TIMI-2910 file (N, C-alpha, C, CB; in pm, 1 decimal, decimal comma, always signed):
<rs>
+----------+----------+----------+----------+----------+----------+----------+----------+----------+----------+----------+----------+------+
!      n_x !      n_y !      n_z !     ca_x !     ca_y !     ca_z !      c_x !      c_y !      c_z !     cb_x !     cb_y !     cb_z ! resn !
+----------+----------+----------+----------+----------+----------+----------+----------+----------+----------+----------+----------+------+
!  +5880,8 !  +1365,7 !  -2341,3 !  +5807,2 !  +1358,5 !  -2215,0 !  +5676,1 !  +1437,0 !  -2224,1 !  +5893,6 !  +1412,3 !  -2099,3 !  Met !
!  +5680,5 !  +1553,1 !  -2290,0 !  +5563,5 !  +1636,8 !  -2305,0 !  +5456,3 !  +1565,3 !  -2388,1 !  +5601,8 !  +1770,2 !  -2369,7 !  Lys !
!  +5496,2 !  +1494,3 !  -2491,4 !  +5403,0 !  +1422,2 !  -2577,7 !  +5332,9 !  +1310,9 !  -2500,8 !  +5476,3 !  +1364,3 !  -2699,3 !  Ala !
!  +5401,9 !  +1244,2 !  -2412,0 !  +5343,2 !  +1135,5 !  -2332,9 !  +5236,0 !  +1191,6 !  -2239,8 !  +5452,6 !  +1061,0 !  -2251,3 !  Ile !
!  +5261,6 !  +1304,9 !  -2177,5 !  +5166,6 !  +1368,4 !  -2086,4 !  +5041,2 !  +1411,2 !  -2162,8 !  +5231,4 !  +1490,1 !  -2016,0 !  Val !
!  +5058,6 !  +1468,4 !  -2281,3 !  +4946,0 !  +1512,9 !  -2362,4 !  +4861,9 !  +1392,8 !  -2405,3 !  +4995,3 !  +1591,6 !  -2486,0 !  Val !
!  +4926,8 !  +1285,3 !  -2451,5 !  +4854,3 !  +1164,7 !  -2492,6 !  +4777,9 !  +1104,4 !  -2375,3 !  +4951,2 !  +1061,1 !  -2551,2 !  Glu !
!  +4840,0 !  +1102,8 !  -2260,9 !  +4774,8 !  +1047,7 !  -2141,5 !  +4653,7 !  +1133,4 !  -2102,9 !  +4875,2 !  +1039,6 !  -2023,2 !  Gln !
!  +4666,0 !  +1263,4 !  -2110,2 !  +4555,1 !  +1354,4 !  -2078,4 !  +4441,2 !  +1334,2 !  -2177,2 !  +4602,2 !  +1501,9 !  -2080,4 !  Ala !
!  +4472,7 !  +1317,1 !  -2307,2 !  +4369,9 !  +1293,8 !  -2408,7 !  +4296,7 !  +1162,9 !  -2382,4 !  +4432,0 !  +1292,4 !  -2549,0 !  Lys !
!  +4371,0 !  +1058,5 !  -2348,8 !  +4306,4 !   +928,9 !  -2324,7 !  +4220,7 !   +932,5 !  -2198,8 !  +4411,8 !   +817,8 !  -2313,0 !  Ser !
!  +4263,7 !  +1004,1 !  -2096,2 !  +4182,7 !  +1017,8 !  -1975,1 !  +4054,6 !  +1096,0 !  -2005,6 !  +4263,6 !  +1088,0 !  -1863,1 !  Glu !
!  +4065,8 !  +1202,7 !  -2086,3 !  +3948,1 !  +1281,2 !  -2123,1 !  +3852,4 !  +1196,7 !  -2206,2 !  +3989,0 !  +1407,9 !  -2200,8 !  Lys !
!  +3905,8 !  +1117,9 !  -2297,4 !  +3823,3 !  +1029,6 !  -2379,1 !  +3750,9 !   +928,5 !  -2291,5 !  +3908,7 !   +957,6 !  -2484,3 !  Leu !
!  +3819,5 !   +875,6 !  -2192,8 !  +3759,9 !   +779,0 !  -2099,8 !  +3646,1 !   +843,6 !  -2020,9 !  +3867,0 !   +723,4 !  -2003,1 !  Ser !
!  +3667,6 !   +966,5 !  -1973,5 !  +3565,1 !  +1038,7 !  -1898,6 !  +3445,8 !  +1068,9 !  -1988,8 !  +3622,6 !  +1169,2 !  -1839,5 !  Val !
!  +3473,0 !  +1110,7 !  -2114,4 !  +3365,7 !  +1139,9 !  -2209,4 !  +3282,3 !  +1015,4 !  -2238,7 !  +3423,7 !  +1195,9 !  -2339,5 !  Asp !
!  +3347,4 !   +901,8 !  -2253,7 !  +3275,7 !   +776,7 !  -2280,3 !  +3187,3 !   +737,8 !  -2162,0 !  +3374,9 !   +663,6 !  -2311,3 !  Leu !
!  +3239,7 !   +753,7 !  -2042,6 !  +3160,6 !   +722,0 !  -1922,9 !  +3038,8 !   +814,4 !  -1913,2 !  +3247,7 !   +734,4 !  -1794,9 !  Lys !
!  +3058,7 !   +942,8 !  -1940,6 !  +2948,5 !  +1038,9 !  -1936,1 !  +2845,1 !  +1005,6 !  -2043,1 !  +3000,8 !  +1182,8 !  -1955,0 !  Ala !
!  +2890,4 !   +967,2 !  -2160,9 !  +2798,2 !   +931,6 !  -2269,3 !  +2718,6 !   +807,3 !  -2232,9 !  +2874,8 !   +908,7 !  -2400,9 !  Ala !
!  +2784,3 !   +707,9 !  -2174,5 !  +2712,9 !   +586,4 !  -2133,0 !  +2610,4 !   +619,0 !  -2025,7 !  +2811,5 !   +480,0 !  -2081,3 !  Arg !
!  +2648,5 !   +701,4 !  -1927,4 !  +2557,1 !   +738,1 !  -1819,9 !  +2439,1 !   +817,8 !  -1876,0 !  +2630,9 !   +819,6 !  -1711,3 !  Lys !
!  +2467,1 !   +909,9 !  -1965,1 !  +2361,6 !   +989,3 !  -2026,4 !  +2267,0 !   +900,8 !  -2106,3 !  +2421,3 !  +1097,6 !  -2116,2 !  Ser !
!  +2323,2 !   +806,5 !  -2178,5 !  +2241,6 !   +714,2 !  -2257,8 !  +2155,6 !   +628,5 !  -2166,9 !  +2330,3 !   +625,0 !  -2346,5 !  Ser !
!  +2213,8 !   +581,2 !  -2056,7 !  +2138,5 !   +498,6 !  -1961,6 !  +2026,9 !   +580,7 !  -1898,7 !  +2231,8 !   +441,5 !  -1851,8 !  Phe !
!  +2057,2 !   +704,1 !  -1858,4 !  +1955,5 !   +790,7 !  -1799,1 !  +1842,2 !   +815,9 !  -1897,8 !  +2017,4 !   +923,8 !  -1754,3 !  Asp !
!  +1878,3 !   +840,9 !  -2022,3 !  +1777,7 !   +866,1 !  -2124,8 !  +1690,9 !   +742,6 !  -2147,6 !  +1844,6 !   +908,8 !  -2255,9 !  Ser !
!  +1752,1 !   +625,6 !  -2151,6 !  +1676,1 !   +501,4 !  -2169,2 !  +1584,2 !   +476,6 !  -2050,1 !  +1771,4 !   +382,0 !  -2188,0 !  Glu !
!  +1633,6 !   +505,9 !  -1931,3 !  +1553,6 !   +486,0 !  -1810,5 !  +1433,4 !   +581,4 !  -1808,9 !  +1640,4 !   +507,1 !  -1684,4 !  Glu !
!  +1456,5 !   +706,1 !  -1844,6 !  +1347,6 !   +803,5 !  -1850,8 !  +1244,5 !   +759,1 !  -1953,7 !  +1401,6 !   +944,4 !  -1885,4 !  Val !
!  +1291,6 !   +714,1 !  -2069,8 !  +1200,5 !   +668,9 !  -2174,7 !  +1118,8 !   +548,2 !  -2128,2 !  +1278,9 !   +633,9 !  -2301,9 !  Gln !
!  +1182,1 !   +458,4 !  -2052,3 !  +1111,9 !   +341,7 !  -1999,5 !   +997,4 !   +385,1 !  -1907,3 !  +1210,0 !   +249,4 !  -1923,8 !  Met !
!  +1024,0 !   +481,0 !  -1819,6 !   +920,5 !   +528,7 !  -1727,8 !   +811,1 !   +604,4 !  -1801,9 !   +982,0 !   +618,2 !  -1620,3 !  Tyr !
!   +846,6 !   +680,5 !  -1902,7 !   +745,1 !   +750,9 !  -1982,4 !   +654,9 !   +651,6 !  -2054,7 !   +812,0 !   +845,6 !  -2084,4 !  Leu !
!   +713,4 !   +544,8 !  -2109,0 !   +632,9 !   +441,0 !  -2174,6 !   +538,4 !   +374,3 !  -2076,1 !   +723,3 !   +335,7 !  -2239,1 !  Asn !
!   +589,2 !   +347,4 !  -1956,5 !   +504,8 !   +284,6 !  -1854,1 !   +388,1 !   +377,0 !  -1817,0 !   +588,6 !   +250,3 !  -1728,0 !  Lys !
!   +415,8 !   +505,1 !  -1799,6 !   +310,2 !   +601,2 !  -1768,2 !   +206,0 !   +606,0 !  -1879,9 !   +370,0 !   +740,8 !  -1745,4 !  Leu !
!   +252,5 !   +602,4 !  -2004,4 !   +160,7 !   +605,8 !  -2117,7 !    +65,3 !   +487,0 !  -2113,7 !   +238,6 !   +606,8 !  -2249,8 !  Thr !
!   +116,6 !   +370,4 !  -2075,3 !    +32,4 !   +251,0 !  -2068,8 !    -59,7 !   +252,1 !  -1947,2 !   +119,1 !   +126,4 !  -2066,4 !  His !
!    -20,6 !   +318,6 !  -1840,3 !   -101,5 !   +322,3 !  -1718,3 !   -217,4 !   +422,0 !  -1725,9 !    -13,7 !   +356,4 !  -1600,5 !  Leu !
!   -200,5 !   +525,3 !  -1806,1 !   -301,6 !   +631,0 !  -1813,8 !   -401,0 !   +596,7 !  -1924,9 !   -235,3 !   +770,6 !  -1839,5 !  Val !
!   -527,1 !   +572,1 !  -1888,4 !   -623,9 !   +528,5 !  -1988,9 !   -659,2 !   +634,7 !  -2093,2 !   -748,6 !   +484,5 !  -1920,8 !  Pro !
!   -650,2 !   +762,3 !  -2059,8 !   -689,2 !   +865,7 !  -2156,4 !   -573,9 !   +911,6 !  -2245,4 !   -745,9 !   +984,8 !  -2083,1 !  Asn !
!   -456,4 !   +847,6 !  -2234,6 !   -343,9 !   +881,9 !  -2321,0 !   -364,7 !   +818,7 !  -2458,9 !   -209,3 !   +834,7 !  -2258,3 !  Ala !
!   -344,7 !   +896,0 !  -2565,8 !   -361,8 !   +840,0 !  -2700,4 !   -265,4 !   +724,0 !  -2724,2 !   -340,4 !   +948,8 !  -2807,1 !  Pro !
!   -317,5 !   +614,2 !  -2776,6 !   -234,9 !   +495,4 !  -2800,3 !   -196,8 !   +482,1 !  -2947,3 !   -308,4 !   +369,7 !  -2754,3 !  Lys !
!   -264,1 !   +557,9 !  -3035,6 !   -243,4 !   +542,9 !  -3179,1 !   -122,1 !   +619,7 !  -3233,0 !   -366,2 !   +587,7 !  -3251,2 !  His !
!    -58,4 !   +700,3 !  -3150,2 !    +58,2 !   +775,6 !  -3196,5 !   +158,4 !   +791,5 !  -3082,3 !    +15,7 !   +914,5 !  -3251,4 !  Arg !
!   +282,0 !   +820,4 !  -3121,1 !   +387,2 !   +842,3 !  -3021,5 !   +369,4 !   +981,6 !  -2961,2 !   +529,6 !   +826,7 !  -3085,2 !  Lys !
!   +377,6 !   +988,2 !  -2830,2 !   +361,7 !  +1115,5 !  -2760,3 !   +498,0 !  +1172,3 !  -2723,0 !   +274,4 !  +1098,0 !  -2634,4 !  Leu !
!   +505,8 !  +1303,8 !  -2719,3 !   +627,3 !  +1367,6 !  -2669,6 !   +630,7 !  +1352,6 !  -2517,0 !   +633,4 !  +1518,9 !  -2712,0 !  Ser !
!   +745,0 !  +1378,6 !  -2459,6 !   +758,3 !  +1369,6 !  -2314,0 !   +660,2 !  +1464,9 !  -2245,5 !   +903,2 !  +1401,4 !  -2270,6 !  Lys !
!   +649,1 !  +1583,8 !  -2300,4 !   +558,5 !  +1683,5 !  -2243,9 !   +413,1 !  +1637,0 !  -2251,5 !   +574,8 !  +1817,4 !  -2316,7 !  Leu !
!   +375,3 !  +1575,1 !  -2362,7 !   +238,5 !  +1525,5 !  -2377,6 !   +208,6 !  +1413,8 !  -2278,4 !   +215,3 !  +1476,1 !  -2520,2 !  Glu !
!   +306,0 !  +1326,0 !  -2255,8 !   +287,3 !  +1217,9 !  -2158,0 !   +265,4 !  +1277,0 !  -2019,7 !   +409,3 !  +1121,9 !  -2157,0 !  Val !
!   +348,7 !  +1372,2 !  -1983,9 !   +337,0 !  +1434,9 !  -1851,9 !   +202,4 !  +1506,1 !  -1839,2 !   +453,2 !  +1534,8 !  -1828,2 !  Ile !
!   +157,5 !  +1573,7 !  -1944,2 !    +28,6 !  +1642,9 !  -1940,5 !    -86,3 !  +1544,0 !  -1925,6 !     +9,4 !  +1727,0 !  -2067,1 !  Gln !
!    -78,9 !  +1431,0 !  -1996,2 !   -182,6 !  +1327,2 !  -1983,4 !   -188,1 !  +1272,1 !  -1840,9 !   -156,3 !  +1212,4 !  -2083,1 !  Cys !
!    -71,6 !  +1251,9 !  -1781,1 !    -66,0 !  +1200,8 !  -1643,6 !   -125,9 !  +1302,9 !  -1547,1 !    +80,3 !  +1167,7 !  -1603,2 !  Val !
!    -92,5 !  +1429,7 !  -1564,5 !   -147,9 !  +1534,6 !  -1478,1 !   -299,9 !  +1540,4 !  -1492,2 !    -85,7 !  +1672,1 !  -1512,5 !  Ile !
!   -348,2 !  +1536,0 !  -1615,8 !   -493,4 !  +1537,9 !  -1639,3 !   -561,6 !  +1418,7 !  -1573,5 !   -523,5 !  +1538,5 !  -1789,9 !  Asp !
!   -500,3 !  +1302,9 !  -1584,9 !   -557,5 !  +1180,9 !  -1526,2 !   -561,9 !  +1190,5 !  -1373,2 !   -475,4 !  +1056,8 !  -1569,3 !  Tyr !
!   -455,3 !  +1241,1 !  -1313,5 !   -452,3 !  +1257,8 !  -1167,6 !   -559,9 !  +1357,2 !  -1123,4 !   -312,3 !  +1305,8 !  -1120,9 !  Ile !
!   -577,3 !  +1465,2 !  -1198,9 !   -683,6 !  +1562,1 !  -1166,1 !   -821,5 !  +1497,2 !  -1175,5 !   -676,6 !  +1684,3 !  -1260,4 !  Cys !
!   -842,4 !  +1415,2 !  -1280,2 !   -970,0 !  +1343,9 !  -1293,7 !   -993,4 !  +1250,8 !  -1174,9 !   -973,1 !  +1263,5 !  -1425,2 !  Asp !
!   -888,6 !  +1180,1 !  -1132,8 !   -901,1 !  +1090,3 !  -1017,5 !   -933,7 !  +1168,4 !   -890,4 !   -771,5 !  +1009,7 !   -998,0 !  Leu !
!   -869,0 !  +1282,9 !   -872,5 !   -897,6 !  +1366,5 !   -754,8 !  -1041,8 !  +1414,6 !   -755,5 !   -802,6 !  +1486,9 !   -749,9 !  Glu !
!  -1090,0 !  +1457,5 !   -873,0 !  -1228,8 !  +1504,2 !   -884,4 !  -1326,0 !  +1392,1 !   -849,6 !  -1257,2 !  +1556,8 !  -1026,7 !  Asp !
!  -1299,1 !  +1273,4 !   -900,7 !  -1384,9 !  +1158,2 !   -872,9 !  -1384,3 !  +1126,3 !   -724,1 !  -1339,2 !  +1035,6 !   -953,9 !  Thr !
!  -1268,0 !  +1128,9 !   -664,3 !  -1256,5 !  +1100,4 !   -521,3 !  -1330,6 !  +1204,7 !   -438,7 !  -1109,2 !  +1095,1 !   -479,4 !  Leu !
!  -1315,5 !  +1330,9 !   -474,4 !  -1383,9 !  +1437,2 !   -401,0 !  -1535,8 !  +1424,2 !   -416,0 !  -1336,9 !  +1575,5 !   -450,4 !  Met !
!  -1583,0 !  +1388,7 !   -533,6 !  -1727,0 !  +1372,4 !   -556,6 !  -1782,5 !  +1258,6 !   -472,4 !  -1755,5 !  +1346,6 !   -705,4 !  Ala !
!  -1706,3 !  +1153,4 !   -458,9 !  -1752,3 !  +1040,0 !   -378,2 !  -1747,7 !  +1070,7 !   -230,3 !  -1668,5 !   +917,3 !   -407,1 !  Arg !
!  -1655,6 !  +1156,7 !   -187,7 !  -1646,8 !  +1192,5 !    -46,4 !  -1758,1 !  +1288,9 !     -7,1 !  -1510,5 !  +1254,4 !    -15,6 !  Gln !
!  -1804,4 !  +1370,4 !    -97,0 !  -1909,1 !  +1468,0 !    -66,3 !  -2041,2 !  +1397,0 !    -41,0 !  -1924,1 !  +1570,1 !   -181,1 !  Val !
!  -2075,6 !  +1296,6 !   -120,9 !  -2203,7 !  +1228,7 !   -106,8 !  -2220,7 !  +1163,1 !    +30,1 !  -2218,5 !  +1124,8 !   -215,1 !  Lys !
!  -2124,8 !  +1083,0 !    +79,8 !  -2143,8 !  +1025,2 !   +213,2 !  -2154,9 !  +1131,0 !   +322,3 !  -2029,6 !   +931,9 !   +245,4 !  Pro !
!  -2079,3 !  +1238,2 !   +313,0 !  -2086,0 !  +1344,5 !   +413,4 !  -2223,0 !  +1412,0 !   +411,6 !  -1975,2 !  +1448,7 !   +389,2 !  Asn !
!  -2278,6 !  +1429,6 !   +293,6 !  -2410,9 !  +1490,3 !   +282,1 !  -2514,9 !  +1402,2 !   +349,3 !  -2447,8 !  +1513,6 !   +134,5 !  Thr !
!  -2505,3 !  +1272,2 !   +324,4 !  -2599,3 !  +1178,2 !   +386,3 !  -2583,1 !  +1181,0 !   +537,5 !  -2577,7 !  +1034,6 !   +332,3 !  Val !
!  -2459,9 !  +1183,4 !   +584,0 !  -2437,2 !  +1187,4 !   +728,4 !  -2492,5 !  +1315,7 !   +788,6 !  -2287,8 !  +1174,8 !   +759,6 !  Leu !
!  -2471,8 !  +1428,2 !   +721,6 !  -2519,8 !  +1553,6 !   +778,6 !  -2673,0 !  +1557,0 !   +780,4 !  -2464,4 !  +1673,4 !   +699,0 !  Ser !
!  -2735,6 !  +1495,9 !   +679,8 !  -2881,6 !  +1488,9 !   +680,8 !  -2929,5 !  +1403,6 !   +797,9 !  -2934,3 !  +1431,6 !   +547,4 !  Glu !
!  -2861,2 !  +1293,3 !   +823,6 !  -2898,5 !  +1207,0 !   +936,3 !  -2874,2 !  +1278,7 !  +1068,1 !  -2819,4 !  +1074,5 !   +932,4 !  Lys !
!  -2765,1 !  +1353,2 !  +1074,5 !  -2734,2 !  +1423,1 !  +1198,9 !  -2835,3 !  +1534,7 !  +1225,3 !  -2591,9 !  +1480,4 !  +1194,1 !  Gln !
!  -2891,7 !  +1594,8 !  +1121,4 !  -2989,1 !  +1702,6 !  +1137,8 !  -3128,8 !  +1649,0 !  +1168,5 !  -2993,2 !  +1788,8 !  +1012,3 !  Asn !
!  -3151,3 !  +1521,4 !  +1147,4 !  -3281,6 !  +1462,3 !  +1175,7 !  -3292,2 !  +1437,2 !  +1325,6 !  -3302,4 !  +1330,2 !  +1095,5 !  Thr !
!  -3397,1 !  +1486,9 !  +1383,2 !  -3416,0 !  +1466,0 !  +1526,8 !  -3506,2 !  +1345,5 !  +1550,0 !  -3475,8 !  +1592,2 !  +1593,6 !  Leu !
!  -3456,7 !  +1252,8 !  +1621,6 !  -3535,0 !  +1136,0 !  +1659,9 !  -3603,0 !  +1167,7 !  +1792,6 !  -3445,2 !  +1007,2 !  +1670,7 !  Tyr !
!  -3710,4 !  +1099,6 !  +1826,4 !  -3783,1 !  +1131,3 !  +1950,7 !  -3693,3 !  +1135,9 !  +2073,5 !  -3892,3 !  +1029,7 !  +1973,4 !  Pro !
!  -3596,4 !  +1048,0 !  +2082,3 !  -3510,8 !  +1046,9 !  +2201,7 !  -3414,6 !  +1164,9 !  +2202,4 !  -3432,1 !   +915,8 !  +2209,6 !  Ser !
!  -3390,7 !  +1226,2 !  +2084,5 !  -3297,5 !  +1337,4 !  +2075,7 !  -3367,0 !  +1472,9 !  +2078,7 !  -3215,8 !  +1325,5 !  +1950,4 !  Glu !
!  -3497,6 !  +1475,4 !  +2074,4 !  -3570,4 !  +1602,3 !  +2073,0 !  -3548,5 !  +1677,0 !  +2202,3 !  -3719,9 !  +1579,4 !  +2050,1 !  Ala !
!  -3544,2 !  +1809,1 !  +2196,6 !  -3530,2 !  +1887,7 !  +2318,9 !  -3645,7 !  +1860,2 !  +2415,2 !  -3523,5 !  +2037,4 !  +2285,5 !  Pro !
!  -3620,6 !  +1875,9 !  +2541,7 !  -3719,4 !  +1843,8 !  +2645,7 !  -3851,1 !  +1918,2 !  +2625,1 !  -3663,1 !  +1876,9 !  +2783,4 !  Ala !
!  -3848,9 !  +2044,4 !  +2586,2 !  -3971,8 !  +2122,5 !  +2566,7 !  -4059,0 !  +2061,7 !  +2457,5 !  -3938,0 !  +2268,0 !  +2531,6 !  Ala !
!  -3995,7 !  +2008,6 !  +2349,6 !  -4071,9 !  +1950,0 !  +2241,8 !  -4131,7 !  +1816,2 !  +2282,5 !  -3984,8 !  +1933,5 !  +2119,7 !  Glu !
!  -4062,7 !  +1739,6 !  +2369,0 !  -4113,8 !  +1609,1 !  +2410,1 !  -4237,5 !  +1622,6 !  +2495,1 !  -4008,0 !  +1532,1 !  +2485,7 !  Arg !
!  -4248,2 !  +1729,3 !  +2569,5 !  -4363,4 !  +1747,4 !  +2657,7 !  -4486,4 !  +1786,5 !  +2579,5 !  -4334,0 !  +1852,2 !  +2763,3 !  Gln !
!  -4473,5 !  +1844,1 !  +2460,6 !  -4589,4 !  +1889,7 !  +2385,0 !  -4668,5 !  +1776,3 !  +2329,2 !  -4547,6 !  +1979,8 !  +2274,6 !  Ser !
+----------+----------+----------+----------+----------+----------+----------+----------+----------+----------+----------+----------+------+
</rs>
């Protein structure tokens, strides 16, 4: 009876280990799929060699920072133009004392 219980426990543990290995393998494949996709989406990522996971993540971070810088630069220019227009006084907007002169 003791041998049957031990064999059953071993087979259950083996079953659990196999399920964990399959899940781990699937997770690893899924992560690798997303890393490959990121590598193809980021234009400044080197294409001539395989990148480590850390290198892919660093390339993505650098690319996002570049995009933010570009966006901020484009937002500053229209605001500058608007502020220049807002500071320009047109005859109808001039203070009353200046219009009388």
